[in-house]
C-alpha positions as CSV (number, residue, x, y, z in Angstrom):
1,M,116.1,118.3,159.4
2,I,118.0,121.2,160.3
3,Q,121.5,120.6,159.2
4,S,124.9,122.5,160.8
5,N,128.4,122.2,160.1
6,V,130.5,121.3,162.8
7,R,132.2,124.2,164.2
8,R,135.7,123.4,165.4
9,L,137.0,126.0,168.4
10,R,141.0,125.1,168.3
11,S,143.0,125.8,171.4
12,R,145.4,128.4,170.8
13,A,146.8,128.8,174.0
14,G,150.1,127.5,173.3
15,A,150.4,129.6,170.1
16,V,149.4,132.8,171.8
17,R,152.2,132.1,174.6
18,A,154.8,131.6,171.9
19,C,153.6,134.8,169.8
20,I,153.8,137.1,172.9
21,A,157.4,135.6,173.6
22,A,158.6,136.3,170.0
23,C,156.4,139.4,169.1
24,V,157.5,143.0,169.5
25,L,154.6,145.7,169.6
26,S,152.6,146.1,166.6
27,T,155.1,145.5,164.0
28,L,155.1,142.0,164.7
29,L,151.6,141.2,165.8
30,A,150.6,140.4,162.5
31,A,152.8,137.7,162.5
32,C,151.6,136.2,165.4
33,G,148.4,134.8,164.3
34,G,149.7,132.8,161.5
35,G,149.0,135.5,158.8
36,G,152.8,136.4,158.8
37,G,153.8,132.9,157.7
38,G,154.4,131.5,161.4
39,S,153.7,127.7,162.0
40,P,150.0,126.9,163.1
41,G,149.9,126.1,166.9
42,P,149.0,122.7,168.4
43,T,145.5,121.7,168.3
44,V,143.0,118.8,168.8
45,A,140.6,118.2,165.8
46,V,137.6,116.3,166.6
47,Q,136.0,114.3,163.8
48,A,132.3,113.2,163.8
49,S,130.3,110.6,161.9
50,A,127.5,113.3,161.3
51,T,127.1,116.9,162.2
52,S,123.5,116.8,163.5
53,T,121.0,114.1,164.5
54,Y,117.2,113.9,165.8
55,A,116.4,113.7,169.6
56,S,115.6,110.0,169.8
57,G,117.6,109.5,166.4
58,A,121.1,107.7,165.5
59,S,123.9,108.0,167.6
60,I,127.2,109.5,166.3
61,T,130.7,108.4,166.6
62,L,133.4,110.9,167.7
63,S,137.4,110.6,167.3
64,A,140.1,113.0,168.4
65,T,143.6,113.9,166.5
66,V,146.5,116.0,167.8
67,Q,147.8,118.2,165.1
68,N,150.9,120.3,165.0
69,S,152.2,118.8,168.2
70,T,154.3,115.6,169.5
71,A,151.7,115.3,172.4
72,T,150.3,112.2,172.9
73,G,148.0,110.5,175.2
74,T,144.4,109.1,175.3
75,P,141.8,111.7,174.9
76,T,139.4,112.7,177.5
77,W,135.8,113.6,176.7
78,S,133.2,115.9,178.1
79,L,129.9,116.9,176.9
80,S,127.7,120.1,177.4
81,G,124.4,119.9,176.3
82,P,121.7,117.4,176.0
83,G,122.2,113.6,175.4
84,S,125.3,111.5,176.5
85,L,128.6,110.2,176.0
86,S,129.5,106.2,175.8
87,A,132.7,106.9,177.9
88,T,135.0,109.9,179.3
89,S,138.1,108.5,177.8
90,G,139.1,106.6,174.6
91,A,140.3,107.2,171.2
92,T,136.8,107.0,169.8
93,V,133.4,107.6,172.0
94,T,130.0,107.8,170.9
95,Y,127.4,110.5,171.4
96,V,123.8,109.4,172.2
97,P,121.1,112.0,171.5
98,P,118.4,112.3,174.3
99,D,115.5,109.8,174.0
100,S,113.0,112.5,174.8
101,E,112.0,114.8,171.8
102,A,111.3,117.6,174.5
103,D,114.8,117.5,175.3
104,A,116.0,118.8,171.9
105,N,113.9,121.9,172.4
106,D,112.1,121.5,169.5
107,G,115.2,121.6,167.2
108,A,117.2,124.5,169.1
109,A,119.3,122.3,171.2
110,T,123.0,122.1,170.7
111,A,125.5,119.4,172.3
112,T,129.1,120.7,172.5
113,I,131.5,118.0,172.8
114,T,135.4,118.6,174.1
115,A,138.4,116.3,173.6
116,S,141.5,116.9,175.4
117,V,145.1,115.6,175.2
118,A,147.9,116.6,177.1
119,G,146.4,119.8,177.8
120,I,145.4,120.6,174.3
121,S,141.6,120.7,173.6
122,G,139.0,121.1,170.6
123,Q,135.5,120.9,170.4
124,T,132.5,119.9,168.1
125,Q,129.0,120.9,168.1
126,I,126.1,118.6,167.5
127,M,123.0,120.2,166.3
128,L,119.7,118.5,167.5
129,T,116.3,118.7,166.1
130,A,113.0,116.8,166.9
131,K,111.9,114.7,164.6
132,A,108.0,113.6,164.2
133,F,108.7,109.8,164.6
134,P,106.0,107.7,163.5
135,G,103.9,106.7,166.8
136,H,105.1,109.9,168.7
137,H,102.4,112.4,167.5
138,W,98.8,111.6,166.4
139,T,96.1,113.3,164.7
140,V,92.4,112.4,164.3
141,A,91.7,111.3,160.6
142,S,88.2,110.1,161.0
143,A,86.0,110.1,164.1
144,P,82.6,108.5,163.6
145,I,80.3,109.4,166.5
146,G,80.1,107.0,169.2
147,G,76.8,108.6,170.0
148,W,74.6,111.7,169.7
149,E,73.0,112.9,172.8
150,A,71.8,116.5,171.9
151,L,70.3,118.0,168.8
152,A,68.8,121.5,168.1
153,Y,67.8,124.1,165.4
154,A,68.3,127.7,165.6
155,N,69.5,130.7,163.7
156,G,70.0,128.8,160.6
157,L,72.0,126.0,162.0
158,F,71.6,122.5,163.1
159,V,73.9,121.6,166.0
160,A,74.6,118.1,167.5
161,G,76.6,117.0,170.5
162,G,77.7,113.7,171.4
163,S,80.1,111.5,173.4
164,N,83.8,112.1,173.3
165,G,83.6,116.0,172.9
166,V,82.0,115.7,169.6
167,I,80.4,118.5,168.2
168,S,78.8,118.8,164.5
169,T,77.0,121.7,162.6
170,S,75.0,121.6,159.4
171,P,73.1,124.7,157.6
172,D,71.0,122.1,155.7
173,G,71.1,118.8,157.9
174,I,73.2,116.9,154.9
175,T,76.6,118.4,155.1
176,W,77.9,118.6,158.4
177,T,81.0,119.7,159.8
178,R,82.9,118.7,162.9
179,R,83.9,121.1,165.7
180,D,84.6,118.7,168.4
181,S,86.1,120.0,171.7
182,G,89.0,117.3,171.6
183,A,88.4,117.2,175.6
184,G,86.2,114.1,175.7
185,E,82.9,115.5,177.2
186,E,79.5,114.0,176.7
187,W,77.2,116.9,175.7
188,S,73.6,115.7,176.8
189,S,71.7,119.1,176.5
190,I,71.9,122.1,174.1
191,I,70.2,125.4,173.9
192,Y,70.4,128.4,171.7
193,T,70.2,132.0,173.6
194,P,70.8,135.6,172.5
195,T,74.7,135.1,173.4
196,G,74.8,132.1,171.1
197,W,74.8,128.2,171.8
198,W,75.3,126.6,174.8
199,L,76.3,122.7,175.3
200,L,76.2,120.9,178.4
201,D,78.1,118.0,179.7
202,T,75.9,116.5,182.5
203,T,78.5,113.9,183.4
204,H,81.3,116.1,184.0
205,G,79.6,119.4,184.8
206,T,81.1,121.6,182.2
207,L,79.6,124.0,179.5
208,R,80.8,125.2,176.2
209,G,79.6,127.9,174.3
210,S,79.7,129.4,170.7
211,A,78.4,132.8,169.1
212,D,78.1,131.2,165.6
213,G,78.3,127.4,166.1
214,V,81.8,127.4,164.4
215,T,84.3,128.4,167.1
216,W,83.6,127.0,170.7
217,A,85.3,127.7,174.0
218,S,84.9,126.6,177.6
219,K,82.4,128.7,179.7
220,P,82.5,128.9,183.7
221,M,80.1,126.7,185.3
222,P,78.0,129.0,187.8
223,A,79.6,128.6,191.5
224,A,76.1,128.1,192.5
225,A,75.9,124.7,190.4
226,N,78.3,123.0,192.6
227,G,76.6,120.1,194.0
228,L,73.3,120.4,191.7
229,Q,74.1,118.0,189.2
230,I,73.1,120.2,186.6
231,S,70.9,118.1,184.1
232,R,69.2,120.2,181.4
233,L,69.6,123.7,180.0
234,A,66.3,125.6,178.8
235,Y,66.1,129.3,177.6
236,A,63.1,130.9,176.7
237,N,61.5,134.5,177.2
238,G,64.5,136.1,178.2
239,I,65.2,133.6,181.1
240,Y,68.0,130.8,181.5
241,V,67.5,127.9,183.5
242,M,69.6,125.1,184.9
243,L,67.6,122.2,186.0
244,G,69.5,120.3,188.9
245,Y,68.7,116.8,189.4
246,S,69.2,117.2,193.2
247,G,69.9,120.1,195.3
248,G,68.1,123.0,193.4
249,T,67.7,124.9,190.2
250,L,69.2,128.4,188.9
251,A,68.0,130.9,186.9
252,S,69.1,134.0,185.2
253,T,68.1,137.0,183.1
254,N,71.5,137.4,181.8
255,G,73.4,134.2,182.0
256,T,75.9,135.4,184.4
257,T,74.2,136.2,187.6
258,W,72.1,133.1,188.9
259,T,69.4,132.8,191.5
260,T,69.2,129.3,193.3
261,S,65.8,127.7,194.0
262,S,65.0,124.4,195.7
263,V,63.1,122.7,193.2
264,T,64.8,119.8,191.4
265,G,63.9,117.4,188.6
266,N,64.8,115.5,185.4
267,A,62.9,117.1,182.4
268,I,62.2,120.7,181.8
269,T,60.0,122.3,179.0
270,Y,58.6,125.6,178.2
271,G,55.3,126.9,176.6
272,N,52.5,129.5,176.7
273,G,54.6,131.7,178.9
274,V,55.5,129.2,181.7
275,F,58.4,127.0,182.4
276,V,57.3,123.4,183.6
277,I,59.6,120.9,185.5
278,S,59.0,117.2,186.6
279,G,60.8,114.7,188.5
280,S,60.8,112.8,191.7
281,D,59.1,115.8,193.7
282,G,56.1,115.9,191.1
283,V,55.5,118.5,188.5
284,F,56.3,122.4,189.0
285,W,55.6,125.5,186.9
286,S,57.2,128.9,186.9
287,A,57.0,132.1,185.2
288,D,60.9,133.5,186.0
289,G,62.5,130.2,186.7
290,V,62.9,131.4,190.3
291,A,59.4,131.3,191.9
292,W,58.0,127.6,191.4
293,T,54.6,126.2,192.2
294,K,53.8,122.8,192.6
295,T,50.7,121.1,190.7
296,T,48.7,118.3,191.4
297,V,50.5,115.9,189.0
298,P,52.1,113.0,190.9
299,S,55.8,112.5,190.9
300,T,55.6,109.4,188.7
301,Q,55.7,111.5,185.5
302,D,59.0,111.0,183.8
303,E,59.0,113.1,180.8
304,L,57.5,116.3,179.4
305,G,56.7,117.8,176.2
306,F,54.7,120.7,174.7
307,S,53.1,120.9,171.2
308,N,50.3,122.4,169.4
309,G,49.3,124.6,172.8
310,K,49.4,121.7,175.1
311,F,51.6,120.4,177.9
312,L,52.1,116.4,178.2
313,A,53.2,114.8,181.3
314,V,54.2,111.1,180.6
315,G,54.6,108.4,183.4
316,S,54.8,104.6,183.3
317,T,51.0,104.3,184.3
318,E,49.4,107.7,183.5
319,V,49.3,110.4,180.9
320,Y,48.5,114.1,182.1
321,T,47.9,117.2,179.9
322,S,47.6,120.8,180.3
323,T,47.0,124.2,178.3
324,D,48.9,126.4,181.0
325,G,51.0,124.4,182.9
326,K,49.3,125.0,186.0
327,T,46.2,123.0,185.8
328,W,46.5,119.3,184.7
329,A,44.1,116.4,184.0
330,S,44.7,112.7,183.4
331,V,43.6,111.2,180.2
332,G,44.5,107.8,180.8
333,A,47.2,105.0,180.6
334,P,49.7,105.0,177.8
335,S,49.4,102.2,175.5
336,T,53.1,101.3,175.5
337,Y,56.0,102.0,178.0
338,L,58.2,105.1,177.2
339,D,61.6,104.9,178.2
340,D,62.6,107.1,180.9
341,D,65.1,108.9,178.8
342,T,62.3,109.8,176.1
343,T,62.5,113.3,174.8
344,F,59.4,114.8,173.4
345,V,59.5,117.1,170.3
346,S,57.4,118.9,168.4
347,I,57.4,118.6,164.6
348,D,54.9,120.2,162.3
349,N,52.5,120.5,165.4
350,T,52.8,117.0,166.0
351,L,54.2,115.3,169.3
352,Y,57.0,112.6,169.0
353,G,58.5,110.6,171.9
354,V,62.1,110.0,170.7
355,G,64.1,107.7,172.9
356,V,66.1,104.6,173.1
357,L,63.2,102.2,172.4
358,G,62.4,104.1,169.4
359,L,60.2,106.7,167.7
360,Y,56.5,107.2,168.6
361,T,53.7,109.5,168.1
362,S,50.3,109.9,169.2
363,T,47.1,111.6,168.3
364,D,45.4,111.5,171.5
365,D,48.3,111.5,174.0
366,V,47.4,107.9,175.3
367,N,47.8,105.8,172.1
368,W,51.4,105.6,171.0
369,T,52.6,104.0,168.0
370,T,56.0,103.2,166.4
371,V,57.3,105.4,163.7
372,S,59.7,103.8,161.0
373,T,62.9,105.6,160.7
374,P,66.1,104.6,159.1
375,L,68.3,104.8,162.0
376,D,68.3,102.7,165.1
377,G,68.4,104.0,168.3
378,M,67.3,107.7,167.2
379,I,67.9,110.0,170.3
380,G,66.9,113.4,168.9
381,L,64.9,115.2,166.5
382,A,64.8,118.9,165.3
383,Q,63.2,120.8,162.4
384,G,64.4,124.1,160.9
385,G,64.9,125.3,157.2
386,G,62.5,123.1,155.6
387,K,64.3,120.0,156.9
388,V,63.6,117.5,159.7
389,V,66.9,116.0,161.2
390,G,67.2,112.8,163.5
391,V,70.2,111.7,165.3
392,S,71.1,108.1,166.5
393,S,72.7,107.1,169.7
394,Y,75.0,105.2,167.5
395,G,76.0,108.0,165.5
396,G,73.9,108.0,162.3
397,I,72.1,111.2,161.1
398,A,69.0,111.2,159.0
399,T,67.5,114.0,156.9
400,G,64.3,114.5,155.1
401,P,61.3,117.0,154.4
402,D,59.5,115.3,157.1
403,V,59.6,112.4,159.6
404,A,58.2,110.1,157.2
405,H,60.6,110.8,154.7
406,L,64.1,110.5,156.2
407,S,67.1,109.3,154.7
408,T,70.2,108.5,156.3
409,V,73.1,111.1,155.5
410,V,75.8,109.8,158.0
411,E,76.1,106.1,158.8
412,S,75.7,104.6,162.3
413,T,78.8,102.9,163.9
414,K,79.0,99.3,163.5
415,G,80.6,98.5,166.9
416,M,84.6,98.8,167.9
417,L,87.3,98.5,165.5
418,G,89.5,95.6,165.8
419,S,92.3,94.9,163.3
420,G,93.8,97.2,161.0
421,L,95.7,96.7,157.7
422,Y,96.7,98.8,154.7
423,A,96.3,97.2,151.6
424,H,95.3,98.0,147.8
425,G,95.5,101.5,148.7
426,R,92.9,101.1,151.4
427,Y,93.0,101.4,155.0
428,L,90.9,98.6,156.5
429,W,89.5,97.8,160.2
430,T,87.5,95.0,161.1
431,T,84.1,95.7,163.1
432,P,81.9,92.9,164.7
433,T,79.7,93.0,161.6
434,G,82.1,93.4,158.5
435,I,85.0,95.9,157.3
436,R,85.2,99.6,157.5
437,S,87.6,101.0,154.6
438,S,88.6,104.3,153.1
439,S,90.8,105.1,150.4
440,D,91.9,108.4,152.0
441,G,91.5,107.7,155.6
442,T,88.9,110.5,155.8
443,T,85.8,108.9,154.2
444,W,84.8,105.5,155.5
445,S,82.4,103.0,154.3
446,S,81.0,99.8,155.7
447,T,80.7,96.3,154.3
448,D,78.5,93.9,156.3
449,F,79.4,90.4,155.7
450,A,76.4,88.3,154.5
451,P,77.7,85.3,152.5
452,G,75.3,83.8,150.0
453,N,75.0,80.6,152.0
454,G,72.4,82.5,154.2
455,M,74.6,82.9,157.2
456,A,76.0,86.2,158.7
457,F,79.6,87.0,159.2
458,T,78.7,88.5,162.7
459,R,82.1,88.7,164.5
460,S,85.2,89.6,162.8
461,I,87.7,88.6,165.2
462,I,87.5,87.9,169.0
463,D,90.4,87.8,171.5
464,S,93.0,89.5,169.0
465,T,93.3,92.6,167.6
466,C,97.0,92.0,166.5
467,N,96.5,89.2,163.9
468,G,92.7,89.7,163.0
469,M,93.6,90.2,159.3
470,A,96.6,89.1,157.3
471,L,98.0,90.0,153.9
472,G,99.3,87.2,151.2
473,P,102.2,88.0,149.1
474,D,100.0,88.0,146.1
475,G,97.7,90.8,147.7
476,T,95.1,88.4,149.2
477,I,93.6,89.6,152.6
478,V,92.2,87.3,154.7
479,V,89.9,88.2,157.9
480,S,89.3,85.5,160.6
481,G,85.9,85.4,161.8
482,R,82.7,83.4,162.8
483,L,79.8,82.5,160.9
484,N,76.3,82.2,162.8
485,P,73.7,80.0,161.1
486,V,70.3,82.0,160.7
487,T,68.4,78.9,162.0
488,G,68.0,80.6,165.4
489,P,69.4,81.1,168.7
490,G,71.3,78.3,170.2
491,S,72.8,77.1,166.6
492,P,76.4,76.2,166.7
493,N,78.9,78.8,165.6
494,A,81.1,78.0,162.7
495,S,84.2,79.3,162.1
496,A,85.0,80.9,158.7
497,F,87.3,83.4,156.6
498,A,86.5,86.2,154.7
499,W,89.0,86.8,151.7
500,S,89.3,89.7,149.3
501,S,91.7,90.3,146.3
502,D,91.4,94.2,146.5
503,G,89.6,95.0,150.0
504,I,86.4,95.8,148.3
505,A,84.8,92.6,147.1
506,W,84.7,90.0,149.8
507,N,84.1,85.9,149.5
508,F,83.7,83.5,152.3
509,S,85.3,80.0,152.9
510,Q,84.9,77.5,155.6
511,P,87.4,75.0,156.8
512,Q,87.3,71.3,155.5
513,G,87.8,68.5,157.4
514,T,86.2,66.0,159.9
515,T,86.4,68.4,163.0
516,P,82.4,69.5,163.8
517,T,82.2,73.0,162.7
518,S,80.4,73.8,166.0
519,D,84.1,73.5,167.8
520,F,85.7,75.8,165.3
521,D,86.5,79.2,166.8
522,P,88.1,82.4,165.3
523,G,91.5,83.3,166.2
524,P,94.6,85.2,165.1
525,V,95.7,84.7,161.3
526,I,99.0,85.1,159.6
527,H,100.8,84.7,156.3
528,D,104.2,82.7,156.9
529,G,105.8,83.6,153.2
530,T,104.2,80.2,152.1
531,Q,100.6,79.9,153.4
532,F,98.0,81.3,155.7
533,L,97.9,79.9,159.3
534,S,95.3,80.1,162.0
535,I,94.6,78.9,165.3
536,G,91.2,78.8,167.1
537,A,91.4,81.1,170.3
538,R,89.8,79.0,172.8
539,T,89.7,75.5,171.1
540,G,93.3,75.4,169.6
541,Y,92.1,74.0,166.0
542,I,94.6,74.8,163.2
543,H,93.3,75.8,159.8
544,T,95.8,76.3,157.0
545,S,95.3,77.6,153.6
546,P,97.7,78.2,150.3
547,D,95.6,80.9,148.7
548,G,93.3,82.4,151.4
549,H,90.1,80.4,149.6
550,T,90.5,76.8,150.4
551,W,90.9,76.1,153.9
552,T,91.9,72.8,155.8
553,N,91.6,71.6,159.2
554,A,95.1,70.8,160.0
555,G,94.9,69.4,163.4
556,R,94.8,70.8,167.0
557,F,96.8,72.5,169.5
558,M,95.7,71.3,173.1
559,L,95.7,74.3,175.1
560,P,96.6,74.2,178.6
561,S,93.9,74.7,181.1
562,G,93.2,78.3,181.7
563,T,94.9,79.5,178.7
564,S,93.6,81.1,175.1
565,V,95.6,82.0,171.9
566,A,95.8,85.9,171.3
567,S,98.5,86.4,168.8
568,L,100.9,84.7,166.4
569,A,104.2,85.4,164.6
570,H,106.4,83.7,162.2
571,A,110.2,84.6,162.2
572,N,113.4,82.9,161.3
573,G,111.7,79.6,160.6
574,K,110.0,79.4,163.6
575,Y,106.2,80.0,164.8
576,V,105.6,81.6,168.1
577,L,102.2,82.0,169.9
578,V,101.5,83.9,173.1
579,G,97.9,84.3,175.0
580,G,96.0,84.4,178.1
581,G,97.4,82.9,181.3
582,G,100.7,83.3,180.7
583,L,100.4,81.0,177.6
584,T,103.7,80.9,175.1
585,A,104.6,78.3,172.7
586,T,106.7,77.6,169.7
587,S,106.7,75.2,166.7
588,P,108.7,74.4,163.9
589,D,106.0,73.8,161.4
590,G,103.0,75.7,162.9
591,L,101.3,72.2,163.5
592,T,103.4,70.6,166.6
593,W,103.7,73.0,169.4
594,T,106.0,73.1,172.5
595,V,104.2,75.0,175.4
596,G,106.8,77.1,177.1
597,A,107.4,78.3,180.5
598,K,104.6,80.7,181.8
599,V,105.8,84.4,182.0
600,A,105.2,86.2,185.2
601,S,104.6,89.8,185.5
602,P,107.5,92.1,186.7
603,G,107.5,92.3,190.3
604,V,104.4,90.2,191.3
605,T,105.3,86.5,191.5
606,A,101.7,85.5,191.5
607,S,100.6,87.5,188.5
608,L,101.0,85.9,185.0
609,L,101.2,87.9,181.7
610,D,98.1,88.0,179.8
611,A,99.1,88.7,176.6
612,T,97.0,90.3,173.9
613,C,99.3,90.8,171.0
614,M,102.8,90.1,169.8
615,V,105.1,91.6,167.2
616,W,108.5,90.5,165.4
617,T,110.9,93.4,165.5
618,G,113.4,91.9,163.3
619,T,115.6,91.0,166.4
620,Q,113.3,89.8,168.7
621,F,109.6,88.9,169.8
622,V,107.8,91.5,172.0
623,A,104.3,90.9,173.4
624,A,102.1,92.7,175.6
625,G,98.8,92.9,177.4
626,L,96.7,93.1,180.7
627,D,98.1,95.5,183.4
628,A,100.2,97.4,180.5
629,V,103.0,94.8,180.9
630,A,105.2,94.0,178.1
631,A,107.6,91.1,177.5
632,T,110.7,90.4,175.2
633,S,112.4,87.3,173.8
634,P,114.9,86.5,171.4
635,D,113.4,83.2,170.6
636,G,110.1,82.8,171.7
637,V,111.2,80.4,174.4
638,T,113.0,82.5,176.8
639,W,110.6,85.8,178.0
640,T,111.5,88.6,180.4
641,A,108.9,90.8,181.7
642,H,108.9,94.7,181.6
643,A,106.7,97.2,183.1
644,T,105.7,100.1,180.4
645,S,105.3,103.6,181.0
646,A,101.4,103.3,181.2
647,P,99.7,104.4,184.3
648,A,98.9,101.7,186.8
649,S,94.9,102.1,186.3
650,T,92.8,104.0,184.0
651,S,90.6,107.0,184.9
652,E,87.8,105.2,185.7
653,G,89.9,102.8,188.2
654,G,90.2,99.7,186.1
655,S,93.4,97.9,185.1
656,E,95.2,99.5,182.0
657,Q,95.6,97.1,179.0
658,I,97.6,97.2,175.8
659,N,94.9,95.9,172.9
660,G,97.1,96.1,170.0
661,M,101.0,96.6,168.7
662,A,102.8,97.2,165.4
663,V,106.2,97.7,164.6
664,D,107.6,99.4,161.7
665,A,110.9,99.1,159.5
666,S,113.0,101.0,161.8
667,G,112.0,98.7,164.7
668,E,109.7,101.6,166.4
669,I,107.3,99.9,168.4
670,V,103.7,101.3,168.9
671,A,101.6,99.9,171.7
672,V,97.8,101.1,172.1
673,G,95.1,100.2,175.0
674,N,92.4,101.7,177.1
675,D,92.0,105.2,178.2
676,G,93.7,107.1,175.6
677,L,96.8,105.0,176.0
678,I,99.4,105.1,173.1
679,E,103.2,104.4,173.9
680,T,106.2,103.7,172.0
681,S,109.2,101.7,172.5
682,R,112.6,101.1,170.5
683,D,113.8,97.8,172.4
684,G,110.2,96.7,174.0
685,V,111.9,97.5,177.7
686,H,112.0,101.1,177.8
687,W,108.5,102.9,176.9
688,T,107.4,106.4,176.5
689,L,103.8,107.6,176.9
690,R,102.7,109.6,174.1
691,H,100.0,112.1,174.7
692,T,96.5,111.7,172.3
693,P,93.6,113.5,171.7
694,G,90.8,112.8,174.0
695,Q,90.5,109.5,175.8
696,E,89.6,107.0,173.1
697,Q,89.7,103.3,173.8
698,F,92.3,102.2,171.2
699,T,91.6,98.7,170.2
700,G,94.1,98.2,167.5
701,V,97.3,99.5,165.8
702,A,98.3,98.8,162.1
703,L,101.5,99.8,160.0
704,I,100.5,102.1,156.9
705,P,103.0,103.6,154.3
706,T,103.4,107.0,156.3
707,G,103.6,105.4,159.7
708,F,100.9,104.0,161.8
709,M,97.0,104.2,162.6
710,A,95.1,103.6,165.5
711,G,91.4,102.3,165.7
712,A,89.1,102.9,168.7
713,G,85.9,101.6,170.0
714,S,84.3,104.8,169.0
715,E,85.6,103.6,165.4
716,A,87.8,106.7,165.7
717,V,91.0,106.4,163.4
718,L,94.1,108.1,164.3
719,F,97.3,108.6,162.1
720,S,100.9,109.1,163.0
721,S,103.1,110.0,160.3
722,N,107.0,110.7,160.0
């Protein structure tokens, strides 16, 4: 923080008048400023409790004292600069700094405060600086890929593009470096040209380019591409082609000036001197990308490939081949269905079909067999530099000397992150199948829950991201979840708890009691200072444990119709819960609950607060949920709803929703939600929207030693520090 001494500008008006009356020319002027031993003139001295503060920081108390004068009266106050004063008159006033960091002008702002008494004035200046409050500014600590969509090798480099603007490069297929655009694109097609790499976002119709694969920048989309729904890029023999799904296709010899043709399609390939396109209008070929000739192949062919001197057009009922792309012959029906999104890739002169249904190969173009891979949902395959690389629609990457010997180098995602916690020097997040953890926030590993009793911990937490994990005073970590018996579909689900003393090794427990396990369901879990407590989200069954290891069925809270439990808190000897359908309830012991009045959303009398999370700030409970509505309560009984700063709807037109909240020791509340939503509040009433990289769907937020961390559906983790 930039410190600055308070500068007092004392009014010398009375002293100057006296000096003019008493002084005679220059012989007496030396005495007029007090240097000649004259008495100091009257002034107002302004005292401040601090000389500087942060925007959104602590207030400063000011007082005024008249010096060298018998003048009396109540000081009047005025302010020049950002912030506000608590009053315009009084012996003392409070300076309140601006709430917005931007108002502090990045630390260069000054607030000048003037106090006046009986015509005598004095001033003080308060220096303001912007503080990086936790929760206000965010950086990406880890961003696992939600799904790869494009992969290519050229000029000694593998380049992969995926969802959320993710770009990654590797010289060897093993060590990968992120080059993300940060703009949320969905990269679906990639080519290498004499000018470098081109990436296409089909969804938003945007391009990005790079000369070296390291530095990427936006490229202008040709004006002629408007309305064409460009779906694929191709480059070969000095010709650029942009394949339009509707309206036409573009071709260029320099990547700048484009010519439009009327042919459309959904797949394009190049071989033996010609481009070939397939789509709903049939199969076409062209030597220059401008003049296209229709072949005799019917329009039912969905995908194209070229390998070992031969073209292949595959449909759901027929396979056609050609050596020149012009004359085609049917070779029969495919032995298995190849998905419409299958991409054909030639590796070592063998054609592979890569798609969401798996990886296939064929020796006769008709009989296709599945190829085993270490990645589920392999979506792309490329060869270069003596390596073969495969990428998955779940974000995984596998590398090997050939297709038969691929091994995973980047782990696929496990699904959206849920509840977060920092313990034992590790950052922890729940996933649908277990735990993701990291010691540094950058390199993450997954632990899939698989208890020794033959059951799989298949869902770490439902209906709650605020309280999916709890930490006991002895360091025991507890996760609330559900075990699914391996006896097959339809088997009853059993509630269970995973616990760990270090965040690495995990054990499993099931509640003991007479209630059928088939009625148990997971719910929020907390530690109240004495024991762990959990309540089933939908059934209301109450489970307690003194140590997180041994759990007991302690009764049931009969939920009102149409409600569910989302979040628990314990403060001042009272338990409070909130949930869906406007549910609020309090309890003196966590076992006997009293249902409170349902909380109505602000301005909509017929709408109830559907809470998803709640925190205790030290002075009040704050809950939030659907429609980005928050509610505050001093006691868990009387609630007041407030609109937050979130937009009324997401960018896709849906309702905004807060999915998680956390609060630090200073009372700074952070709420996260859909469509990249992160907002903060000091009181639960007034909220400020914070900007975040990309448009992540945030699912939870947790307190860490340096501030906060937020988790997303793509398994991305963001940090915010002070």
